[in-house]
MDAnalysis code that builds the backbone (N, CA, C; Angstrom):
import MDAnalysis as mda
import numpy as np

u = mda.Universe.empty(273, n_residues=91, atom_resindex=np.repeat(np.arange(91), 3), trajectory=True)
u.add_TopologyAttr("name", ["N", "CA", "C"] * 91)
u.add_TopologyAttr("resid", np.arange(1, 92))
u.add_TopologyAttr("resname", ["UNK", "UNK", "UNK", "UNK", "UNK", "UNK", "UNK", "UNK", "UNK", "UNK", "UNK", "UNK", "UNK", "UNK", "UNK", "UNK", "UNK", "UNK", "UNK", "UNK", "UNK", "UNK", "UNK", "UNK", "UNK", "UNK", "UNK", "UNK", "UNK", "UNK", "UNK", "UNK", "UNK", "UNK", "UNK", "UNK", "UNK", "UNK", "UNK", "UNK", "UNK", "UNK", "UNK", "UNK", "UNK", "UNK", "UNK", "UNK", "UNK", "UNK", "UNK", "UNK", "UNK", "UNK", "UNK", "UNK", "UNK", "UNK", "UNK", "UNK", "UNK", "UNK", "UNK", "UNK", "UNK", "UNK", "UNK", "UNK", "UNK", "UNK", "UNK", "UNK", "UNK", "UNK", "UNK", "UNK", "UNK", "UNK", "UNK", "UNK", "UNK", "UNK", "UNK", "UNK", "UNK", "UNK", "UNK", "UNK", "UNK", "UNK", "UNK"])
u.atoms.positions = np.array([
    [-68.120, 8.553, 74.369],
    [-67.833, 8.115, 75.459],
    [-66.503, 8.935, 76.431],
    [-66.758, 9.863, 77.439],
    [-66.007, 10.185, 77.926],
    [-64.603, 9.694, 78.319],
    [-63.264, 9.695, 79.079],
    [-61.685, 9.298, 78.792],
    [-62.601, 8.304, 80.403],
    [-62.880, 8.810, 81.281],
    [-62.821, 7.958, 82.619],
    [-64.466, 6.964, 82.110],
    [-65.311, 6.886, 81.406],
    [-65.847, 5.641, 81.171],
    [-65.322, 4.555, 80.414],
    [-66.352, 3.200, 80.614],
    [-66.225, 2.473, 80.454],
    [-67.523, 1.441, 79.904],
    [-68.103, 0.453, 79.325],
    [-68.910, -0.480, 79.483],
    [-68.627, -1.898, 79.440],
    [-69.933, -2.330, 79.929],
    [-69.718, -3.474, 80.786],
    [-70.783, -4.576, 79.307],
    [-70.477, -5.862, 79.623],
    [-71.203, -6.699, 78.975],
    [-72.224, -7.433, 79.877],
    [-73.609, -7.346, 80.202],
    [-74.109, -8.626, 80.538],
    [-75.317, -8.817, 79.958],
    [-76.120, -9.879, 80.235],
    [-76.621, -10.839, 79.699],
    [-77.873, -9.908, 79.792],
    [-78.727, -9.835, 78.620],
    [-80.165, -9.498, 78.168],
    [-80.758, -9.586, 79.142],
    [-80.793, -10.880, 79.946],
    [-81.731, -10.875, 81.450],
    [-81.528, -9.979, 82.164],
    [-79.823, -10.203, 82.208],
    [-79.453, -9.226, 83.860],
    [-79.922, -7.668, 83.213],
    [-79.368, -7.126, 81.938],
    [-80.083, -5.950, 81.923],
    [-81.276, -5.056, 81.877],
    [-82.471, -6.488, 81.633],
    [-83.601, -5.881, 81.656],
    [-84.198, -5.816, 83.393],
    [-82.982, -6.949, 84.700],
    [-83.390, -6.981, 85.701],
    [-83.253, -5.479, 86.430],
    [-81.667, -5.063, 85.628],
    [-81.110, -3.782, 86.141],
    [-82.170, -2.740, 86.083],
    [-82.684, -2.973, 84.295],
    [-83.641, -1.316, 84.045],
    [-85.123, -1.386, 85.139],
    [-85.255, -2.685, 85.490],
    [-86.511, -2.842, 86.368],
    [-86.077, -2.154, 87.588],
    [-84.660, -2.733, 88.462],
    [-84.495, -2.002, 89.444],
    [-84.464, -0.729, 89.324],
    [-84.054, -0.360, 88.665],
    [-83.500, 0.978, 88.398],
    [-84.573, 2.100, 88.343],
    [-85.890, 1.280, 87.366],
    [-87.151, 2.071, 87.581],
    [-87.701, 2.395, 89.255],
    [-87.535, 1.081, 89.798],
    [-88.515, 0.951, 91.078],
    [-87.685, 1.953, 92.045],
    [-86.514, 2.618, 91.401],
    [-85.862, 2.905, 92.471],
    [-85.715, 4.413, 92.039],
    [-86.256, 4.532, 91.251],
    [-86.687, 6.104, 90.323],
    [-85.040, 6.399, 90.182],
    [-83.754, 5.946, 89.498],
    [-82.594, 6.252, 88.849],
    [-82.417, 5.510, 87.709],
    [-81.326, 5.592, 87.436],
    [-80.871, 4.614, 85.977],
    [-80.243, 3.575, 86.391],
    [-79.650, 2.569, 85.301],
    [-78.697, 1.304, 85.485],
    [-77.246, 2.063, 86.219],
    [-77.035, 2.964, 84.842],
    [-75.612, 3.676, 85.560],
    [-75.453, 4.052, 86.972],
    [-76.312, 4.732, 87.967],
    [-76.321, 5.180, 89.094],
    [-76.367, 3.609, 89.721],
    [-77.410, 3.041, 89.626],
    [-77.564, 1.997, 90.409],
    [-75.883, 0.854, 90.552],
    [-75.193, 0.935, 89.055],
    [-74.121, 0.147, 89.063],
    [-73.352, 0.529, 89.495],
    [-73.346, 2.309, 89.691],
    [-72.185, 2.587, 90.343],
    [-71.978, 2.535, 91.997],
    [-73.639, 2.749, 92.089],
    [-74.145, 2.931, 93.569],
    [-73.450, 1.908, 94.432],
    [-73.730, 0.790, 93.835],
    [-72.994, -0.739, 94.260],
    [-71.876, -0.799, 94.261],
    [-71.130, -0.656, 93.117],
    [-69.463, -0.571, 93.470],
    [-68.558, 0.575, 94.517],
    [-69.760, 1.247, 94.424],
    [-68.881, 2.534, 95.339],
    [-69.291, 2.102, 97.319],
    [-70.581, 1.651, 97.054],
    [-71.282, 1.369, 98.664],
    [-71.156, -0.037, 98.931],
    [-70.608, -1.025, 97.954],
    [-70.240, -2.550, 99.015],
    [-68.382, -2.721, 99.287],
    [-68.280, -2.872, 100.129],
    [-67.073, -2.866, 100.602],
    [-66.323, -4.057, 100.232],
    [-64.841, -4.025, 99.874],
    [-64.211, -4.900, 99.861],
    [-63.920, -6.411, 100.809],
    [-63.231, -7.119, 100.228],
    [-63.005, -7.762, 101.340],
    [-61.995, -7.285, 102.301],
    [-60.873, -6.713, 101.564],
    [-60.255, -5.720, 102.700],
    [-60.391, -5.113, 103.485],
    [-61.776, -3.848, 102.630],
    [-62.371, -2.962, 103.247],
    [-62.856, -3.826, 104.383],
    [-63.599, -4.899, 104.857],
    [-64.083, -5.506, 105.591],
    [-63.005, -6.047, 106.900],
    [-61.895, -6.371, 106.463],
    [-60.809, -7.120, 107.033],
    [-60.590, -5.821, 108.042],
    [-60.145, -4.825, 107.031],
    [-59.689, -3.181, 107.997],
    [-60.988, -2.875, 108.977],
    [-62.179, -2.731, 108.830],
    [-63.396, -2.551, 109.514],
    [-63.102, -3.590, 110.805],
    [-62.865, -4.493, 110.713],
    [-63.502, -5.386, 111.434],
    [-61.889, -5.492, 112.368],
    [-60.932, -4.795, 111.909],
    [-59.509, -4.639, 113.198],
    [-59.875, -3.419, 113.975],
    [-60.554, -2.679, 113.151],
    [-60.561, -1.105, 113.844],
    [-61.728, -1.332, 114.428],
    [-62.648, -2.364, 114.665],
    [-63.631, -2.467, 115.798],
    [-63.337, -3.176, 116.586],
    [-62.492, -4.126, 116.350],
    [-61.561, -4.758, 117.507],
    [-61.367, -3.764, 118.714],
    [-60.200, -2.835, 118.059],
    [-59.824, -1.969, 118.738],
    [-60.531, -0.840, 119.542],
    [-61.224, -0.525, 118.987],
    [-62.122, -0.093, 119.926],
    [-62.633, -0.598, 120.452],
    [-63.436, -1.852, 120.711],
    [-63.592, -2.350, 121.881],
    [-62.516, -3.219, 122.691],
    [-61.376, -3.158, 122.769],
    [-60.549, -3.212, 123.463],
    [-60.013, -1.967, 124.549],
    [-60.251, -1.364, 123.664],
    [-60.096, 0.430, 124.402],
    [-61.423, 0.617, 124.883],
    [-62.459, 0.397, 124.829],
    [-63.464, 0.519, 125.714],
    [-63.939, -0.442, 126.545],
    [-63.641, -1.494, 126.477],
    [-63.553, -2.875, 127.388],
    [-62.661, -3.100, 128.064],
    [-61.233, -2.422, 127.201],
    [-59.562, -3.185, 128.303],
    [-59.125, -4.428, 127.715],
    [-60.027, -5.337, 126.863],
    [-59.580, -6.207, 126.186],
    [-60.529, -6.565, 124.858],
    [-59.704, -7.221, 124.087],
    [-60.423, -7.368, 122.615],
    [-61.295, -9.089, 122.879],
    [-62.470, -8.765, 122.271],
    [-63.288, -10.180, 122.463],
    [-62.950, -11.793, 122.245],
    [-62.738, -12.551, 122.516],
    [-62.478, -13.752, 121.853],
    [-62.930, -14.105, 120.866],
    [-62.428, -14.606, 120.177],
    [-62.519, -15.802, 118.931],
    [-64.183, -16.190, 119.128],
    [-64.464, -16.946, 120.121],
    [-65.910, -17.008, 120.476],
    [-66.632, -16.378, 120.270],
    [-66.547, -14.805, 120.890],
    [-67.683, -14.170, 121.063],
    [-67.702, -13.474, 119.759],
    [-66.379, -13.163, 119.144],
    [-66.777, -12.078, 117.648],
    [-67.282, -13.595, 116.839],
    [-67.195, -14.828, 117.110],
    [-68.300, -15.883, 116.257],
    [-69.548, -15.698, 116.571],
    [-70.095, -15.356, 117.577],
    [-71.607, -15.257, 118.258],
    [-72.201, -14.094, 117.671],
    [-71.365, -12.972, 117.316],
    [-71.698, -11.541, 116.813],
    [-71.901, -11.758, 115.615],
    [-71.050, -12.074, 115.022],
    [-71.046, -12.359, 113.325],
    [-72.197, -12.986, 113.099],
    [-72.826, -14.472, 114.030],
    [-73.552, -15.387, 113.403],
    [-74.850, -14.510, 113.793],
    [-75.094, -13.527, 115.084],
    [-75.952, -12.972, 115.268],
    [-76.203, -11.550, 113.703],
    [-75.321, -10.849, 113.665],
    [-75.305, -10.108, 112.160],
    [-75.501, -10.665, 111.117],
    [-75.226, -12.007, 110.886],
    [-75.292, -12.453, 109.659],
    [-77.434, -12.882, 109.798],
    [-77.605, -13.621, 110.853],
    [-79.245, -13.500, 111.178],
    [-79.700, -12.573, 111.243],
    [-79.423, -11.440, 111.235],
    [-80.486, -10.068, 111.138],
    [-79.915, -9.376, 109.633],
    [-79.180, -9.776, 108.958],
    [-79.110, -9.304, 108.043],
    [-79.875, -10.651, 106.586],
    [-79.978, -11.156, 107.038],
    [-80.651, -12.620, 106.500],
    [-82.183, -12.121, 106.652],
    [-82.382, -11.880, 107.656],
    [-84.265, -11.828, 107.916],
    [-84.108, -10.037, 107.618],
    [-83.421, -9.141, 107.278],
    [-83.172, -7.909, 106.510],
    [-83.772, -7.869, 105.406],
    [-83.204, -8.592, 104.614],
    [-83.091, -9.282, 102.832],
    [-84.532, -10.220, 102.399],
    [-84.639, -10.875, 103.677],
    [-86.014, -11.496, 103.595],
    [-87.102, -11.885, 104.935],
    [-87.961, -10.268, 104.239],
    [-88.861, -10.154, 105.457],
    [-90.114, -10.764, 105.520],
    [-90.524, -11.156, 106.437],
    [-91.637, -12.098, 106.593],
    [-93.122, -11.497, 105.424],
    [-93.370, -12.663, 105.039],
    [-94.647, -12.584, 103.754],
    [-95.875, -11.827, 104.646],
    [-96.608, -10.971, 104.038],
    [-97.746, -10.245, 104.247],
    [-98.759, -10.924, 104.589],
    [-99.452, -10.565, 105.591],
    [-100.292, -11.687, 106.159],
    [-101.625, -11.132, 105.316],
])
C-alpha cells in the first residue's frame, strides 16, 4: 500500500452494494468512494457557497434576499432534489 493510501472497513452488505454500484457505473469501488469524498461538499463548504450566493444576489439586486425568501428557495430546491432522487415510476 502506498504512503498516501489507507483502508476502510465496511459491512459485507455495504461492500457488496458498493461493488454493484461501481459495476453499474463502469468504475471501481475505490473510484466511487473517492468521487463521493471529493464531490460532496462539507457543511462549511455549503455555508461558504451560501454566503457567496447571498453576496452575488445583493450585488445584482441591490439587497440580499430576506430570510423568508431564502427559506422558500431552499424548500423549492429540496423538493426538486427529492424529485430527482425519486423519479416517477415508469408506466
